[in-house]
C-alpha positions as CSV (number, residue, x, y, z in Angstrom):
1,M,0.0,0.0,0.0
2,E,2.9,2.4,0.8
3,Q,4.2,1.7,-2.7
4,K,0.8,2.6,-4.2
5,A,0.9,5.9,-2.2
6,N,4.3,6.7,-3.7
7,E,3.2,5.8,-7.2
8,N,0.2,8.2,-6.8
9,L,2.6,11.0,-5.7
10,Q,4.8,10.3,-8.7
11,K,1.8,10.4,-11.1
12,E,0.7,13.7,-9.5
13,N,4.1,15.1,-10.0
14,R,4.3,14.0,-13.7
15,S,0.9,15.6,-14.4
16,G,2.3,19.1,-14.5
17,N,2.7,19.9,-10.8
18,D,6.3,20.9,-11.1
19,N,6.0,23.3,-8.2
20,I,5.9,20.4,-5.7
21,V,9.1,19.6,-3.7
22,F,9.0,16.2,-2.1
23,I,11.0,15.9,1.1
24,G,13.1,12.8,1.7
25,N,16.6,11.6,2.6
26,K,18.7,14.1,0.7
27,P,20.5,16.9,2.6
28,L,18.5,19.9,3.6
29,V,20.3,22.3,1.3
30,N,19.1,20.3,-1.8
31,Y,15.5,21.0,-0.9
32,I,16.1,24.6,0.0
33,R,17.8,25.1,-3.4
34,G,14.9,23.4,-5.1
35,V,12.3,25.8,-3.5
36,I,14.4,28.9,-4.3
37,M,14.9,27.7,-7.9
38,Q,11.1,27.3,-8.3
39,F,10.5,30.9,-7.3
40,L,13.5,32.6,-9.0
41,K,14.2,30.6,-12.2
42,K,10.8,29.1,-13.0
43,E,8.9,32.2,-11.6
44,A,6.4,30.0,-9.8
45,S,3.7,31.9,-7.9
46,E,3.6,29.2,-5.2
47,V,5.5,26.1,-4.2
48,V,4.2,23.1,-2.3
49,I,6.6,21.4,0.1
50,R,5.2,17.9,0.6
51,S,6.4,15.5,3.4
52,R,5.4,12.4,5.2
53,G,6.3,10.8,8.5
54,K,9.7,11.5,10.0
55,F,10.4,14.1,7.2
56,I,7.8,16.5,8.4
57,S,10.3,18.4,10.7
58,K,12.7,18.7,7.7
59,A,9.9,20.2,5.6
60,V,9.3,22.9,8.3
61,D,13.1,23.7,8.2
62,V,13.1,23.9,4.4
63,A,10.1,26.2,4.4
64,E,11.5,28.6,7.0
65,V,15.1,28.7,5.6
66,S,13.8,29.2,2.0
67,R,11.4,31.9,3.1
68,R,14.1,33.8,4.9
69,S,16.6,33.4,2.1
70,L,14.1,34.7,-0.5
71,D,13.1,37.7,1.6
72,D,15.5,40.1,-0.2
73,K,14.8,39.0,-3.7
74,K,11.1,37.9,-3.6
75,P,9.0,38.2,-0.4
76,V,7.4,34.8,0.2
77,K,5.0,33.9,2.9
78,I,3.3,30.7,4.1
79,K,0.0,30.6,2.4
80,A,-1.4,27.3,3.8
81,I,-0.4,24.3,5.8
82,N,-2.4,21.1,5.2
83,I,-2.1,18.1,7.4
84,G,-3.5,14.6,7.1
85,S,-2.7,11.0,7.3
86,E,-2.4,8.0,5.0
87,S,-3.2,4.5,5.9
88,F,-1.5,1.5,4.5
89,E,-0.8,-2.2,5.3
90,A,2.7,-3.4,6.0
91,E,3.6,-6.9,7.2
92,G,0.0,-7.7,7.8
93,K,-0.5,-4.6,10.1
94,R,-2.5,-1.5,9.3
95,T,-0.3,1.6,9.8
96,N,-1.1,5.3,9.6
97,I,1.5,7.9,8.5
98,S,1.2,11.6,9.0
99,T,1.4,13.9,6.0
100,M,1.9,17.6,5.6
101,D,1.9,20.1,2.7
102,I,3.3,23.6,3.2
103,V,2.3,26.1,0.5
104,L,4.6,29.0,0.1
105,G,3.6,31.9,-2.1
106,S,4.1,35.6,-2.8
């Protein structure tokens, strides 16, 4: 089921939602650079930082550092924070995992 959730996220990303940054195992600076590039190079009006489980705290760090870094060039604020949970079955057990989207915009 977790694989299905990941496939759905990948399909959503391929369907033209280039302004979504998925948080994972990479270093923090990679995600910050991705958010800044979306705003400055691709001139996105908003960027969604999407995370699940243990990466939620990293998503908050990415949002805050990106917002502060862009303050001089392009004022960006937090437009919305959406939280939820996904349920999947692993090793015969039903498990819930928390999700969070942080929407940054000008």
